[in-house]
mmCIF file of the N, C-alpha and C atoms, coordinates in Angstrom:
data_MODEL
# 
_entry.id   MODEL 
# 
loop_
_atom_site.group_PDB 
_atom_site.id 
_atom_site.type_symbol 
_atom_site.label_atom_id 
_atom_site.label_alt_id 
_atom_site.label_comp_id 
_atom_site.label_asym_id 
_atom_site.label_entity_id 
_atom_site.label_seq_id 
_atom_site.pdbx_PDB_ins_code 
_atom_site.Cartn_x 
_atom_site.Cartn_y 
_atom_site.Cartn_z 
_atom_site.occupancy 
_atom_site.B_iso_or_equiv 
_atom_site.pdbx_formal_charge 
_atom_site.auth_seq_id 
_atom_site.auth_comp_id 
_atom_site.auth_asym_id 
_atom_site.auth_atom_id 
_atom_site.pdbx_PDB_model_num 
ATOM 1   N N  . MET A 1 1  ? 37.659 88.185 -52.186 1.00 0.00 ? 1  MET A N  1 
ATOM 2   C CA . MET A 1 1  ? 36.663 87.366 -52.885 1.00 0.00 ? 1  MET A CA 1 
ATOM 3   C C  . MET A 1 1  ? 35.785 86.777 -51.778 1.00 0.00 ? 1  MET A C  1 
ATOM 4   N N  . ALA A 1 2  ? 34.403 86.850 -51.932 1.00 0.00 ? 2  ALA A N  1 
ATOM 5   C CA . ALA A 1 2  ? 33.425 86.455 -51.014 1.00 0.00 ? 2  ALA A CA 1 
ATOM 6   C C  . ALA A 1 2  ? 33.375 84.910 -50.956 1.00 0.00 ? 2  ALA A C  1 
ATOM 7   N N  . GLU A 1 3  ? 33.051 84.411 -49.879 1.00 0.00 ? 3  GLU A N  1 
ATOM 8   C CA . GLU A 1 3  ? 32.914 82.972 -49.567 1.00 0.00 ? 3  GLU A CA 1 
ATOM 9   C C  . GLU A 1 3  ? 31.604 82.503 -50.281 1.00 0.00 ? 3  GLU A C  1 
ATOM 10  N N  . SER A 1 4  ? 31.694 81.362 -50.921 1.00 0.00 ? 4  SER A N  1 
ATOM 11  C CA . SER A 1 4  ? 30.409 80.797 -51.502 1.00 0.00 ? 4  SER A CA 1 
ATOM 12  C C  . SER A 1 4  ? 29.387 80.429 -50.488 1.00 0.00 ? 4  SER A C  1 
ATOM 13  N N  . THR A 1 5  ? 28.155 80.649 -50.780 1.00 0.00 ? 5  THR A N  1 
ATOM 14  C CA . THR A 1 5  ? 27.075 80.229 -49.872 1.00 0.00 ? 5  THR A CA 1 
ATOM 15  C C  . THR A 1 5  ? 26.340 79.115 -50.471 1.00 0.00 ? 5  THR A C  1 
ATOM 16  N N  . ILE A 1 6  ? 26.682 78.505 -51.681 1.00 0.00 ? 6  ILE A N  1 
ATOM 17  C CA . ILE A 1 6  ? 25.986 77.546 -52.274 1.00 0.00 ? 6  ILE A CA 1 
ATOM 18  C C  . ILE A 1 6  ? 26.129 76.315 -51.303 1.00 0.00 ? 6  ILE A C  1 
ATOM 19  N N  . GLY A 1 7  ? 24.976 75.632 -51.156 1.00 0.00 ? 7  GLY A N  1 
ATOM 20  C CA . GLY A 1 7  ? 24.966 74.396 -50.226 1.00 0.00 ? 7  GLY A CA 1 
ATOM 21  C C  . GLY A 1 7  ? 24.914 74.771 -48.819 1.00 0.00 ? 7  GLY A C  1 
ATOM 22  N N  . GLN A 1 8  ? 24.704 75.969 -48.387 1.00 0.00 ? 8  GLN A N  1 
ATOM 23  C CA . GLN A 1 8  ? 24.639 76.363 -47.036 1.00 0.00 ? 8  GLN A CA 1 
ATOM 24  C C  . GLN A 1 8  ? 23.244 76.644 -46.588 1.00 0.00 ? 8  GLN A C  1 
ATOM 25  N N  . PRO A 1 9  ? 22.906 76.388 -45.379 1.00 0.00 ? 9  PRO A N  1 
ATOM 26  C CA . PRO A 1 9  ? 21.497 76.738 -44.805 1.00 0.00 ? 9  PRO A CA 1 
ATOM 27  C C  . PRO A 1 9  ? 21.318 78.256 -44.984 1.00 0.00 ? 9  PRO A C  1 
ATOM 28  N N  . LEU A 1 10 ? 20.052 78.618 -45.185 1.00 0.00 ? 10 LEU A N  1 
ATOM 29  C CA . LEU A 1 10 ? 19.768 80.057 -45.226 1.00 0.00 ? 10 LEU A CA 1 
ATOM 30  C C  . LEU A 1 10 ? 19.949 80.648 -43.768 1.00 0.00 ? 10 LEU A C  1 
ATOM 31  N N  . THR A 1 11 ? 19.930 81.890 -43.603 1.00 0.00 ? 11 THR A N  1 
ATOM 32  C CA . THR A 1 11 ? 20.225 82.565 -42.366 1.00 0.00 ? 11 THR A CA 1 
ATOM 33  C C  . THR A 1 11 ? 19.259 82.113 -41.206 1.00 0.00 ? 11 THR A C  1 
ATOM 34  N N  . ASN A 1 12 ? 18.017 81.654 -41.614 1.00 0.00 ? 12 ASN A N  1 
ATOM 35  C CA . ASN A 1 12 ? 17.111 81.257 -40.518 1.00 0.00 ? 12 ASN A CA 1 
ATOM 36  C C  . ASN A 1 12 ? 17.200 79.640 -40.347 1.00 0.00 ? 12 ASN A C  1 
ATOM 37  N N  . GLY A 1 13 ? 18.181 79.115 -40.996 1.00 0.00 ? 13 GLY A N  1 
ATOM 38  C CA . GLY A 1 13 ? 18.398 77.621 -40.736 1.00 0.00 ? 13 GLY A CA 1 
ATOM 39  C C  . GLY A 1 13 ? 17.666 76.799 -41.712 1.00 0.00 ? 13 GLY A C  1 
ATOM 40  N N  . THR A 1 14 ? 16.862 77.320 -42.621 1.00 0.00 ? 14 THR A N  1 
ATOM 41  C CA . THR A 1 14 ? 16.125 76.526 -43.523 1.00 0.00 ? 14 THR A CA 1 
ATOM 42  C C  . THR A 1 14 ? 17.054 76.266 -44.797 1.00 0.00 ? 14 THR A C  1 
ATOM 43  N N  . LYS A 1 15 ? 16.542 75.522 -45.753 1.00 0.00 ? 15 LYS A N  1 
ATOM 44  C CA . LYS A 1 15 ? 17.236 75.284 -46.935 1.00 0.00 ? 15 LYS A CA 1 
ATOM 45  C C  . LYS A 1 15 ? 16.306 75.866 -48.083 1.00 0.00 ? 15 LYS A C  1 
ATOM 46  N N  . PRO A 1 16 ? 16.939 76.259 -49.183 1.00 0.00 ? 16 PRO A N  1 
ATOM 47  C CA . PRO A 1 16 ? 16.086 76.862 -50.232 1.00 0.00 ? 16 PRO A CA 1 
ATOM 48  C C  . PRO A 1 16 ? 15.216 75.804 -50.907 1.00 0.00 ? 16 PRO A C  1 
ATOM 49  N N  . GLN A 1 17 ? 14.175 76.328 -51.578 1.00 0.00 ? 17 GLN A N  1 
ATOM 50  C CA . GLN A 1 17 ? 13.350 75.472 -52.314 1.00 0.00 ? 17 GLN A CA 1 
ATOM 51  C C  . GLN A 1 17 ? 14.099 75.151 -53.681 1.00 0.00 ? 17 GLN A C  1 
ATOM 52  N N  . LEU A 1 18 ? 14.406 73.905 -53.952 1.00 0.00 ? 18 LEU A N  1 
ATOM 53  C CA . LEU A 1 18 ? 15.164 73.594 -55.178 1.00 0.00 ? 18 LEU A CA 1 
ATOM 54  C C  . LEU A 1 18 ? 14.167 73.124 -56.177 1.00 0.00 ? 18 LEU A C  1 
ATOM 55  N N  . ASP A 1 19 ? 14.519 73.298 -57.446 1.00 0.00 ? 19 ASP A N  1 
ATOM 56  C CA . ASP A 1 19 ? 13.768 72.740 -58.545 1.00 0.00 ? 19 ASP A CA 1 
ATOM 57  C C  . ASP A 1 19 ? 14.322 71.375 -58.902 1.00 0.00 ? 19 ASP A C  1 
ATOM 58  N N  . LEU A 1 20 ? 13.606 70.358 -58.538 1.00 0.00 ? 20 LEU A N  1 
ATOM 59  C CA . LEU A 1 20 ? 14.125 69.013 -58.703 1.00 0.00 ? 20 LEU A CA 1 
ATOM 60  C C  . LEU A 1 20 ? 13.585 68.362 -59.958 1.00 0.00 ? 20 LEU A C  1 
ATOM 61  N N  . ALA A 1 21 ? 12.889 69.084 -60.709 1.00 0.00 ? 21 ALA A N  1 
ATOM 62  C CA . ALA A 1 21 ? 12.169 68.553 -61.920 1.00 0.00 ? 21 ALA A CA 1 
ATOM 63  C C  . ALA A 1 21 ? 13.207 67.945 -62.984 1.00 0.00 ? 21 ALA A C  1 
ATOM 64  N N  . SER A 1 22 ? 14.279 68.672 -63.077 1.00 0.00 ? 22 SER A N  1 
ATOM 65  C CA . SER A 1 22 ? 15.325 68.262 -64.018 1.00 0.00 ? 22 SER A CA 1 
ATOM 66  C C  . SER A 1 22 ? 16.518 67.552 -63.332 1.00 0.00 ? 22 SER A C  1 
ATOM 67  N N  . ALA A 1 23 ? 16.444 67.213 -62.036 1.00 0.00 ? 23 ALA A N  1 
ATOM 68  C CA . ALA A 1 23 ? 17.526 66.544 -61.362 1.00 0.00 ? 23 ALA A CA 1 
ATOM 69  C C  . ALA A 1 23 ? 17.857 65.269 -61.975 1.00 0.00 ? 23 ALA A C  1 
ATOM 70  N N  . GLU A 1 24 ? 19.115 64.879 -61.968 1.00 0.00 ? 24 GLU A N  1 
ATOM 71  C CA . GLU A 1 24 ? 19.563 63.604 -62.422 1.00 0.00 ? 24 GLU A CA 1 
ATOM 72  C C  . GLU A 1 24 ? 19.688 62.633 -61.186 1.00 0.00 ? 24 GLU A C  1 
ATOM 73  N N  . TRP A 1 25 ? 18.650 61.882 -60.982 1.00 0.00 ? 25 TRP A N  1 
ATOM 74  C CA . TRP A 1 25 ? 18.565 61.039 -59.818 1.00 0.00 ? 25 TRP A CA 1 
ATOM 75  C C  . TRP A 1 25 ? 19.473 59.772 -60.057 1.00 0.00 ? 25 TRP A C  1 
ATOM 76  N N  . GLN A 1 26 ? 20.082 59.336 -58.996 1.00 0.00 ? 26 GLN A N  1 
ATOM 77  C CA . GLN A 1 26 ? 21.028 58.172 -58.994 1.00 0.00 ? 26 GLN A CA 1 
ATOM 78  C C  . GLN A 1 26 ? 20.586 57.155 -57.913 1.00 0.00 ? 26 GLN A C  1 
ATOM 79  N N  . SER A 1 27 ? 20.653 55.961 -58.328 1.00 0.00 ? 27 SER A N  1 
ATOM 80  C CA . SER A 1 27 ? 20.412 54.721 -57.448 1.00 0.00 ? 27 SER A CA 1 
ATOM 81  C C  . SER A 1 27 ? 21.521 53.887 -57.243 1.00 0.00 ? 27 SER A C  1 
ATOM 82  N N  . SER A 1 28 ? 21.611 53.281 -56.094 1.00 0.00 ? 28 SER A N  1 
ATOM 83  C CA . SER A 1 28 ? 22.638 52.304 -55.932 1.00 0.00 ? 28 SER A CA 1 
ATOM 84  C C  . SER A 1 28 ? 22.262 50.994 -56.565 1.00 0.00 ? 28 SER A C  1 
ATOM 85  N N  . SER A 1 29 ? 23.276 50.334 -57.181 1.00 0.00 ? 29 SER A N  1 
ATOM 86  C CA . SER A 1 29 ? 23.071 49.097 -57.705 1.00 0.00 ? 29 SER A CA 1 
ATOM 87  C C  . SER A 1 29 ? 23.175 47.937 -56.723 1.00 0.00 ? 29 SER A C  1 
ATOM 88  N N  . GLN A 1 30 ? 23.518 48.260 -55.447 1.00 0.00 ? 30 GLN A N  1 
ATOM 89  C CA . GLN A 1 30 ? 23.660 47.198 -54.380 1.00 0.00 ? 30 GLN A CA 1 
ATOM 90  C C  . GLN A 1 30 ? 22.678 47.490 -53.282 1.00 0.00 ? 30 GLN A C  1 
ATOM 91  N N  . GLY A 1 31 ? 22.409 46.477 -52.617 1.00 0.00 ? 31 GLY A N  1 
ATOM 92  C CA . GLY A 1 31 ? 21.476 46.594 -51.400 1.00 0.00 ? 31 GLY A CA 1 
ATOM 93  C C  . GLY A 1 31 ? 20.092 46.538 -51.774 1.00 0.00 ? 31 GLY A C  1 
ATOM 94  N N  . THR A 1 32 ? 19.212 46.842 -50.817 1.00 0.00 ? 32 THR A N  1 
ATOM 95  C CA . THR A 1 32 ? 17.776 46.745 -51.044 1.00 0.00 ? 32 THR A CA 1 
ATOM 96  C C  . THR A 1 32 ? 17.247 48.213 -50.814 1.00 0.00 ? 32 THR A C  1 
ATOM 97  N N  . GLY A 1 33 ? 16.051 48.339 -51.246 1.00 0.00 ? 33 GLY A N  1 
ATOM 98  C CA . GLY A 1 33 ? 15.386 49.642 -51.169 1.00 0.00 ? 33 GLY A CA 1 
ATOM 99  C C  . GLY A 1 33 ? 15.530 50.477 -52.390 1.00 0.00 ? 33 GLY A C  1 
ATOM 100 N N  . ASP A 1 34 ? 14.806 51.495 -52.503 1.00 0.00 ? 34 ASP A N  1 
ATOM 101 C CA . ASP A 1 34 ? 14.799 52.372 -53.644 1.00 0.00 ? 34 ASP A CA 1 
ATOM 102 C C  . ASP A 1 34 ? 15.176 53.851 -53.368 1.00 0.00 ? 34 ASP A C  1 
ATOM 103 N N  . VAL A 1 35 ? 16.223 54.011 -52.621 1.00 0.00 ? 35 VAL A N  1 
ATOM 104 C CA . VAL A 1 35 ? 16.617 55.344 -52.195 1.00 0.00 ? 35 VAL A CA 1 
ATOM 105 C C  . VAL A 1 35 ? 17.479 55.938 -53.457 1.00 0.00 ? 35 VAL A C  1 
ATOM 106 N N  . GLN A 1 36 ? 17.113 57.156 -53.754 1.00 0.00 ? 36 GLN A N  1 
ATOM 107 C CA . GLN A 1 36 ? 17.781 57.895 -54.903 1.00 0.00 ? 36 GLN A CA 1 
ATOM 108 C C  . GLN A 1 36 ? 18.322 59.193 -54.348 1.00 0.00 ? 36 GLN A C  1 
ATOM 109 N N  . ILE A 1 37 ? 19.408 59.575 -55.015 1.00 0.00 ? 37 ILE A N  1 
ATOM 110 C CA . ILE A 1 37 ? 20.001 60.857 -54.702 1.00 0.00 ? 37 ILE A CA 1 
ATOM 111 C C  . ILE A 1 37 ? 20.368 61.712 -55.876 1.00 0.00 ? 37 ILE A C  1 
ATOM 112 N N  . ALA A 1 38 ? 20.344 63.063 -55.683 1.00 0.00 ? 38 ALA A N  1 
ATOM 113 C CA . ALA A 1 38 ? 20.669 63.916 -56.792 1.00 0.00 ? 38 ALA A CA 1 
ATOM 114 C C  . ALA A 1 38 ? 21.473 65.039 -56.205 1.00 0.00 ? 38 ALA A C  1 
ATOM 115 N N  . PHE A 1 39 ? 22.418 65.604 -56.981 1.00 0.00 ? 39 PHE A N  1 
ATOM 116 C CA . PHE A 1 39 ? 23.263 66.733 -56.565 1.00 0.00 ? 39 PHE A CA 1 
ATOM 117 C C  . PHE A 1 39 ? 22.634 67.915 -57.336 1.00 0.00 ? 39 PHE A C  1 
ATOM 118 N N  . VAL A 1 40 ? 22.204 68.918 -56.604 1.00 0.00 ? 40 VAL A N  1 
ATOM 119 C CA . VAL A 1 40 ? 21.383 70.049 -57.220 1.00 0.00 ? 40 VAL A CA 1 
ATOM 120 C C  . VAL A 1 40 ? 21.847 71.311 -56.577 1.00 0.00 ? 40 VAL A C  1 
ATOM 121 N N  . GLU A 1 41 ? 22.345 72.259 -57.242 1.00 0.00 ? 41 GLU A N  1 
ATOM 122 C CA . GLU A 1 41 ? 22.731 73.585 -56.786 1.00 0.00 ? 41 GLU A CA 1 
ATOM 123 C C  . GLU A 1 41 ? 23.516 73.546 -55.502 1.00 0.00 ? 41 GLU A C  1 
ATOM 124 N N  . GLY A 1 42 ? 24.469 72.577 -55.367 1.00 0.00 ? 42 GLY A N  1 
ATOM 125 C CA . GLY A 1 42 ? 25.309 72.512 -54.241 1.00 0.00 ? 42 GLY A CA 1 
ATOM 126 C C  . GLY A 1 42 ? 24.736 71.827 -53.012 1.00 0.00 ? 42 GLY A C  1 
ATOM 127 N N  . TYR A 1 43 ? 23.583 71.252 -53.157 1.00 0.00 ? 43 TYR A N  1 
ATOM 128 C CA . TYR A 1 43 ? 22.923 70.526 -52.121 1.00 0.00 ? 43 TYR A CA 1 
ATOM 129 C C  . TYR A 1 43 ? 22.760 68.993 -52.611 1.00 0.00 ? 43 TYR A C  1 
ATOM 130 N N  . ILE A 1 44 ? 22.403 68.130 -51.674 1.00 0.00 ? 44 ILE A N  1 
ATOM 131 C CA . ILE A 1 44 ? 22.203 66.702 -52.048 1.00 0.00 ? 44 ILE A CA 1 
ATOM 132 C C  . ILE A 1 44 ? 20.708 66.419 -51.630 1.00 0.00 ? 44 ILE A C  1 
ATOM 133 N N  . ALA A 1 45 ? 19.936 66.006 -52.699 1.00 0.00 ? 45 ALA A N  1 
ATOM 134 C CA . ALA A 1 45 ? 18.533 65.673 -52.470 1.00 0.00 ? 45 ALA A CA 1 
ATOM 135 C C  . ALA A 1 45 ? 18.411 64.124 -52.387 1.00 0.00 ? 45 ALA A C  1 
ATOM 136 N N  . MET A 1 46 ? 17.480 63.615 -51.532 1.00 0.00 ? 46 MET A N  1 
ATOM 137 C CA . MET A 1 46 ? 17.349 62.200 -51.351 1.00 0.00 ? 46 MET A CA 1 
ATOM 138 C C  . MET A 1 46 ? 15.846 61.921 -51.366 1.00 0.00 ? 46 MET A C  1 
ATOM 139 N N  . ARG A 1 47 ? 15.425 60.871 -52.076 1.00 0.00 ? 47 ARG A N  1 
ATOM 140 C CA . ARG A 1 47 ? 14.063 60.606 -52.200 1.00 0.00 ? 47 ARG A CA 1 
ATOM 141 C C  . ARG A 1 47 ? 13.798 59.112 -52.303 1.00 0.00 ? 47 ARG A C  1 
ATOM 142 N N  . ASP A 1 48 ? 12.586 58.676 -52.169 1.00 0.00 ? 48 ASP A N  1 
ATOM 143 C CA . ASP A 1 48 ? 12.096 57.312 -52.301 1.00 0.00 ? 48 ASP A CA 1 
ATOM 144 C C  . ASP A 1 48 ? 11.859 57.042 -53.756 1.00 0.00 ? 48 ASP A C  1 
ATOM 145 N N  . GLY A 1 49 ? 12.635 56.255 -54.411 1.00 0.00 ? 49 GLY A N  1 
ATOM 146 C CA . GLY A 1 49 ? 12.420 56.009 -55.841 1.00 0.00 ? 49 GLY A CA 1 
ATOM 147 C C  . GLY A 1 49 ? 11.098 55.367 -56.135 1.00 0.00 ? 49 GLY A C  1 
ATOM 148 N N  . ARG A 1 50 ? 10.381 54.773 -55.209 1.00 0.00 ? 50 ARG A N  1 
ATOM 149 C CA . ARG A 1 50 ? 9.169  54.129 -55.491 1.00 0.00 ? 50 ARG A CA 1 
ATOM 150 C C  . ARG A 1 50 ? 8.042  55.190 -55.444 1.00 0.00 ? 50 ARG A C  1 
ATOM 151 N N  . SER A 1 51 ? 8.317  56.358 -54.872 1.00 0.00 ? 51 SER A N  1 
ATOM 152 C CA . SER A 1 51 ? 7.475  57.413 -54.894 1.00 0.00 ? 51 SER A CA 1 
ATOM 153 C C  . SER A 1 51 ? 8.097  58.784 -55.225 1.00 0.00 ? 51 SER A C  1 
ATOM 154 N N  . PRO A 1 52 ? 8.512  58.928 -56.526 1.00 0.00 ? 52 PRO A N  1 
ATOM 155 C CA . PRO A 1 52 ? 9.340  60.004 -57.008 1.00 0.00 ? 52 PRO A CA 1 
ATOM 156 C C  . PRO A 1 52 ? 8.615  61.324 -56.911 1.00 0.00 ? 52 PRO A C  1 
ATOM 157 N N  . ASP A 1 53 ? 7.336  61.325 -56.788 1.00 0.00 ? 53 ASP A N  1 
ATOM 158 C CA . ASP A 1 53 ? 6.562  62.598 -56.713 1.00 0.00 ? 53 ASP A CA 1 
ATOM 159 C C  . ASP A 1 53 ? 6.396  63.054 -55.251 1.00 0.00 ? 53 ASP A C  1 
ATOM 160 N N  . GLY A 1 54 ? 6.924  62.152 -54.345 1.00 0.00 ? 54 GLY A N  1 
ATOM 161 C CA . GLY A 1 54 ? 6.770  62.466 -52.924 1.00 0.00 ? 54 GLY A CA 1 
ATOM 162 C C  . GLY A 1 54 ? 7.803  63.441 -52.429 1.00 0.00 ? 54 GLY A C  1 
ATOM 163 N N  . PRO A 1 55 ? 7.909  63.745 -51.221 1.00 0.00 ? 55 PRO A N  1 
ATOM 164 C CA . PRO A 1 55 ? 8.974  64.742 -50.734 1.00 0.00 ? 55 PRO A CA 1 
ATOM 165 C C  . PRO A 1 55 ? 10.306 64.171 -50.760 1.00 0.00 ? 55 PRO A C  1 
ATOM 166 N N  . SER A 1 56 ? 11.230 65.128 -50.827 1.00 0.00 ? 56 SER A N  1 
ATOM 167 C CA . SER A 1 56 ? 12.701 64.838 -50.896 1.00 0.00 ? 56 SER A CA 1 
ATOM 168 C C  . SER A 1 56 ? 13.342 65.517 -49.631 1.00 0.00 ? 56 SER A C  1 
ATOM 169 N N  . LEU A 1 57 ? 14.344 64.709 -49.162 1.00 0.00 ? 57 LEU A N  1 
ATOM 170 C CA . LEU A 1 57 ? 15.104 65.393 -48.036 1.00 0.00 ? 57 LEU A CA 1 
ATOM 171 C C  . LEU A 1 57 ? 16.245 66.201 -48.681 1.00 0.00 ? 57 LEU A C  1 
ATOM 172 N N  . ILE A 1 58 ? 16.536 67.329 -48.168 1.00 0.00 ? 58 ILE A N  1 
ATOM 173 C CA . ILE A 1 58 ? 17.618 68.154 -48.759 1.00 0.00 ? 58 ILE A CA 1 
ATOM 174 C C  . ILE A 1 58 ? 18.689 68.301 -47.691 1.00 0.00 ? 58 ILE A C  1 
ATOM 175 N N  . PHE A 1 59 ? 20.008 67.973 -48.028 1.00 0.00 ? 59 PHE A N  1 
ATOM 176 C CA . PHE A 1 59 ? 21.098 68.077 -47.190 1.00 0.00 ? 59 PHE A CA 1 
ATOM 177 C C  . PHE A 1 59 ? 22.130 69.026 -47.675 1.00 0.00 ? 59 PHE A C  1 
ATOM 178 N N  . THR A 1 60 ? 22.749 69.734 -46.728 1.00 0.00 ? 60 THR A N  1 
ATOM 179 C CA . THR A 1 60 ? 23.952 70.521 -47.124 1.00 0.00 ? 60 THR A CA 1 
ATOM 180 C C  . THR A 1 60 ? 25.094 69.523 -47.329 1.00 0.00 ? 60 THR A C  1 
ATOM 181 N N  . PRO A 1 61 ? 26.260 69.903 -47.976 1.00 0.00 ? 61 PRO A N  1 
ATOM 182 C CA . PRO A 1 61 ? 27.313 68.998 -48.011 1.00 0.00 ? 61 PRO A CA 1 
ATOM 183 C C  . PRO A 1 61 ? 27.735 68.511 -46.687 1.00 0.00 ? 61 PRO A C  1 
ATOM 184 N N  . ALA A 1 62 ? 27.858 69.422 -45.681 1.00 0.00 ? 62 ALA A N  1 
ATOM 185 C CA . ALA A 1 62 ? 28.319 68.934 -44.322 1.00 0.00 ? 62 ALA A CA 1 
ATOM 186 C C  . ALA A 1 62 ? 27.269 67.957 -43.732 1.00 0.00 ? 62 ALA A C  1 
ATOM 187 N N  . GLU A 1 63 ? 26.039 68.168 -43.861 1.00 0.00 ? 63 GLU A N  1 
ATOM 188 C CA . GLU A 1 63 ? 25.039 67.209 -43.342 1.00 0.00 ? 63 GLU A CA 1 
ATOM 189 C C  . GLU A 1 63 ? 25.185 65.812 -44.059 1.00 0.00 ? 63 GLU A C  1 
ATOM 190 N N  . TRP A 1 64 ? 25.322 65.903 -45.377 1.00 0.00 ? 64 TRP A N  1 
ATOM 191 C CA . TRP A 1 64 ? 25.417 64.649 -46.139 1.00 0.00 ? 64 TRP A CA 1 
ATOM 192 C C  . TRP A 1 64 ? 26.651 63.900 -45.751 1.00 0.00 ? 64 TRP A C  1 
ATOM 193 N N  . ARG A 1 65 ? 27.734 64.526 -45.497 1.00 0.00 ? 65 ARG A N  1 
ATOM 194 C CA . ARG A 1 65 ? 29.034 63.896 -45.007 1.00 0.00 ? 65 ARG A CA 1 
ATOM 195 C C  . ARG A 1 65 ? 28.703 63.255 -43.653 1.00 0.00 ? 65 ARG A C  1 
ATOM 196 N N  . ALA A 1 66 ? 28.110 63.970 -42.712 1.00 0.00 ? 66 ALA A N  1 
ATOM 197 C CA . ALA A 1 66 ? 27.816 63.335 -41.496 1.00 0.00 ? 66 ALA A CA 1 
ATOM 198 C C  . ALA A 1 66 ? 26.910 62.156 -41.521 1.00 0.00 ? 66 ALA A C  1 
ATOM 199 N N  . PHE A 1 67 ? 25.951 62.242 -42.428 1.00 0.00 ? 67 PHE A N  1 
ATOM 200 C CA . PHE A 1 67 ? 24.981 61.083 -42.578 1.00 0.00 ? 67 PHE A CA 1 
ATOM 201 C C  . PHE A 1 67 ? 25.717 59.878 -43.185 1.00 0.00 ? 67 PHE A C  1 
ATOM 202 N N  . VAL A 1 68 ? 26.596 60.031 -44.255 1.00 0.00 ? 68 VAL A N  1 
ATOM 203 C CA . VAL A 1 68 ? 27.309 58.984 -44.840 1.00 0.00 ? 68 VAL A CA 1 
ATOM 204 C C  . VAL A 1 68 ? 28.267 58.420 -43.837 1.00 0.00 ? 68 VAL A C  1 
ATOM 205 N N  . LEU A 1 69 ? 29.038 59.201 -43.117 1.00 0.00 ? 69 LEU A N  1 
ATOM 206 C CA . LEU A 1 69 ? 29.937 58.680 -42.102 1.00 0.00 ? 69 LEU A CA 1 
ATOM 207 C C  . LEU A 1 69 ? 29.193 57.891 -40.996 1.00 0.00 ? 69 LEU A C  1 
ATOM 208 N N  . GLY A 1 70 ? 28.014 58.439 -40.653 1.00 0.00 ? 70 GLY A N  1 
ATOM 209 C CA . GLY A 1 70 ? 27.229 57.651 -39.611 1.00 0.00 ? 70 GLY A CA 1 
ATOM 210 C C  . GLY A 1 70 ? 26.774 56.315 -40.175 1.00 0.00 ? 70 GLY A C  1 
ATOM 211 N N  . ALA A 1 71 ? 26.318 56.339 -41.433 1.00 0.00 ? 71 ALA A N  1 
ATOM 212 C CA . ALA A 1 71 ? 25.881 55.024 -42.007 1.00 0.00 ? 71 ALA A CA 1 
ATOM 213 C C  . ALA A 1 71 ? 26.979 54.031 -42.071 1.00 0.00 ? 71 ALA A C  1 
ATOM 214 N N  . ARG A 1 72 ? 28.241 54.512 -42.550 1.00 0.00 ? 72 ARG A N  1 
ATOM 215 C CA . ARG A 1 72 ? 29.374 53.611 -42.565 1.00 0.00 ? 72 ARG A CA 1 
ATOM 216 C C  . ARG A 1 72 ? 29.755 53.111 -41.145 1.00 0.00 ? 72 ARG A C  1 
ATOM 217 N N  . ASP A 1 73 ? 29.539 53.888 -40.128 1.00 0.00 ? 73 ASP A N  1 
ATOM 218 C CA . ASP A 1 73 ? 29.866 53.439 -38.767 1.00 0.00 ? 73 ASP A CA 1 
ATOM 219 C C  . ASP A 1 73 ? 28.746 52.487 -38.153 1.00 0.00 ? 73 ASP A C  1 
ATOM 220 N N  . GLY A 1 74 ? 27.602 52.344 -38.892 1.00 0.00 ? 74 GLY A N  1 
ATOM 221 C CA . GLY A 1 74 ? 26.526 51.552 -38.346 1.00 0.00 ? 74 GLY A CA 1 
ATOM 222 C C  . GLY A 1 74 ? 25.575 52.314 -37.504 1.00 0.00 ? 74 GLY A C  1 
ATOM 223 N N  . GLU A 1 75 ? 25.618 53.509 -37.441 1.00 0.00 ? 75 GLU A N  1 
ATOM 224 C CA . GLU A 1 75 ? 24.784 54.451 -36.598 1.00 0.00 ? 75 GLU A CA 1 
ATOM 225 C C  . GLU A 1 75 ? 23.238 54.096 -36.889 1.00 0.00 ? 75 GLU A C  1 
ATOM 226 N N  . PHE A 1 76 ? 22.924 53.729 -38.058 1.00 0.00 ? 76 PHE A N  1 
ATOM 227 C CA . PHE A 1 76 ? 21.533 53.609 -38.434 1.00 0.00 ? 76 PHE A CA 1 
ATOM 228 C C  . PHE A 1 76 ? 21.097 52.043 -38.560 1.00 0.00 ? 76 PHE A C  1 
ATOM 229 N N  . ASP A 1 77 ? 22.013 51.184 -38.196 1.00 0.00 ? 77 ASP A N  1 
ATOM 230 C CA . ASP A 1 77 ? 21.728 49.743 -38.334 1.00 0.00 ? 77 ASP A CA 1 
ATOM 231 C C  . ASP A 1 77 ? 20.513 49.415 -37.371 1.00 0.00 ? 77 ASP A C  1 
ATOM 232 N N  . LEU A 1 78 ? 19.637 48.523 -37.876 1.00 0.00 ? 78 LEU A N  1 
ATOM 233 C CA . LEU A 1 78 ? 18.590 48.107 -37.058 1.00 0.00 ? 78 LEU A CA 1 
ATOM 234 C C  . LEU A 1 78 ? 19.018 46.958 -36.124 1.00 0.00 ? 78 LEU A C  1 
ATOM 235 N N  . THR A 1 79 ? 18.595 46.872 -34.889 1.00 0.00 ? 79 THR A N  1 
ATOM 236 C CA . THR A 1 79 ? 19.045 45.851 -33.974 1.00 0.00 ? 79 THR A CA 1 
ATOM 237 C C  . THR A 1 79 ? 18.031 44.799 -33.797 1.00 0.00 ? 79 THR A C  1 
# 
């Protein structure tokens, strides 16, 4: 059986163009800001909920895990 390539970068290191029009965006009920995420075709999309027509960042599951762990560790805290 072949290994799944869903959620993996393409061979040139880029990510596919995802159709986010029907994505189910989720927001945190805690904290400040309007960051929204959606799980689409094995990837995680993140956008600014105040500007939903603006660009979205696309993460592979491994990238998302690294981001979440870094946030939990305080890697992105402002000093």
